[in-house]
C-alpha positions, 0 to 999 in steps of 0.5 A: 597725286596719281599716275595716269595715262594720256593718248598722244600722237607719236608719228601720227599714231596713238599711244599712251604714255604715262601722265600727272596733273599738276596746277592744271597742267597735264605732265607726260613722260616719254621715252624709255632709257631717258624718260623727258617730262613736258607739258601736253600740247604746251604750244596750244595752251593758253597763259604761261607754260609754267608760272612758278617753276620753282614750285612746280618742279618739287611737286613733279619730283613727288608725282610718281611719274619718275622722269628724268629730265623736265622740259618747257619753253617760254611763250612770245612775246617773251623773248629773253630768258627768265629762269636760271636753268639749263637753257637752249634756244628753240626756233620758229617761224613767225610774222609779227602782224601789223596790218595786211598791206605792210605785209603784202608790201614789205615782207613777202618776196614778190614771187609770193604776190604774183602766186597769190594773184595767179591763184586768184586768176586761175579760180582758187578761192580762200575762204572760211569754213567749218569743221562740218562733215563735208570739210572733213571729207575734203581733208580725208582727199587731201590726205589720201592723194599721196602716201608719201610727202616731203620725201617721208611717209605721209602720217594721215594717209588712209586715216578714217573719217571719225579719227580725222575729225577728232584730231581736227577738233581739238581746241574747238572753241579757238580753231579757224579753218581756212578752205582753197577751192577750186571748182567747189573742191577743196584743194588746200586748207589751213587749221589755226590754233589761237593761243592768247594773241598767237595764231598757231598754224597747226596744219597747212596742206594742199593738194599736190596736183593743183601746185600750180594754181599756188593755193598755199600762198594764197592760204597764208595771204588769207590767214595774215588777213584773218589775223589782222581782223582778229587782232593777233599779235603774231602768226606761228607756223612751227619751226623755221629751220629744222634739220636742213637749213636750206629745205624747201619749206624753210625757204617757202616760209622766208618767201611768205614773210615769216622770219626766225624768232628764238624762244629759250627752252629749259631742260631741268635735270631730276635725277643723276641719269637726267643730270649726265645727259644734259651735260653730254648733250644726250636729251636731244636723242642719239640722232642729234649726235650724228655728223651734219654731213653724215645726217644730210646723206642719211636724209637723202637716202630716206627721201630716194627710198620713199620716192621708190616707195611712193611709186610702188604704192601709187601703182597699187591703187 
C-alpha cells in the first residue's frame, strides 16, 4: 500500500491531494493543520461506503496517509445509527419516489404546479439529452451567463470546453442528462447520477435571464417522472439546509416536494490531535465556531461585495 496523489475539485479548481486505495475505495486526505480522511466521491459510489469499519480503520492507520480523523456516512435507506463511533447527522434534501402523480398532487406547493404549466405554455421543452459536443456548448453558455450566482463567485464561469466535458463525463454509465430548451436554445439542465436506487442531482442550473419561464421547476418535474420510470427509490439534491435555514435554495427545495432526511456521519479520531479536535468540535473548521448572528452578517457582506463585483465584471464584458 503506497500513498499516491488524486485530483479533486476545491472551489471549482483542480487540486492534488494525498490518497491511498483500501478495499476498493480511494481515501483522500484534505486540510493542512487537521488532516481529514474521507472516501472520494462517497455520495456517488455504489454499495455501502465502508462495509466493515472495524477492519477498514486499522488498514487506514497503517497506510501512511497520516490523517488525524476519518469520516464516512451511511446511505439511504439506512437512516439509523449502525456503528459505535462519534456520530453527527448530515441533512439531505430528498423526494421519496412513488409515482409522479403522488408527487404532483400531494408533495409539491400549488405554486410549483402553476410554474410547470407556465414553462410549458411559454414554450419550454424538457427532454432527455446526450452529453455530446452541442450539449456541452449549451452548458458552457449557461456557465458563462454570469460570474456570480447566489451571492458568491461562480466556480464554473469561463471554463474551457475540454474541462466542462471532462467534469460532466465522470460516472458516464450512470448519468442521465435532462435539458430545458426554449426556441432550440439550452436554457437549463440537470445532471443526475444513479447510485444503486438513489438518483442524485449532481447539478441543476438554468439561465437567469429565462427565470420567468420557470425552467428549474420544469426540470425537477421531469426528473421525478424519469425516476419513476427507472425505478429509483429516492431523488436526492444535496443538503436541505446549508448555513441559512431561510435561504432561497432551501425554500425552492421545500416547494418542489423535497423533505429533510438525516443520515448518520461518523468521525473516527486516528491521532491524539484528532481526538482533541473531535471533542472540541474543531473538525468542522473554524468557520463553524463563529456565532450564527455574526456568520449571517458576514454572509450578507459577502453577497453585497459579490453583487458589486458582478456589475464590474459584466460591464467589462
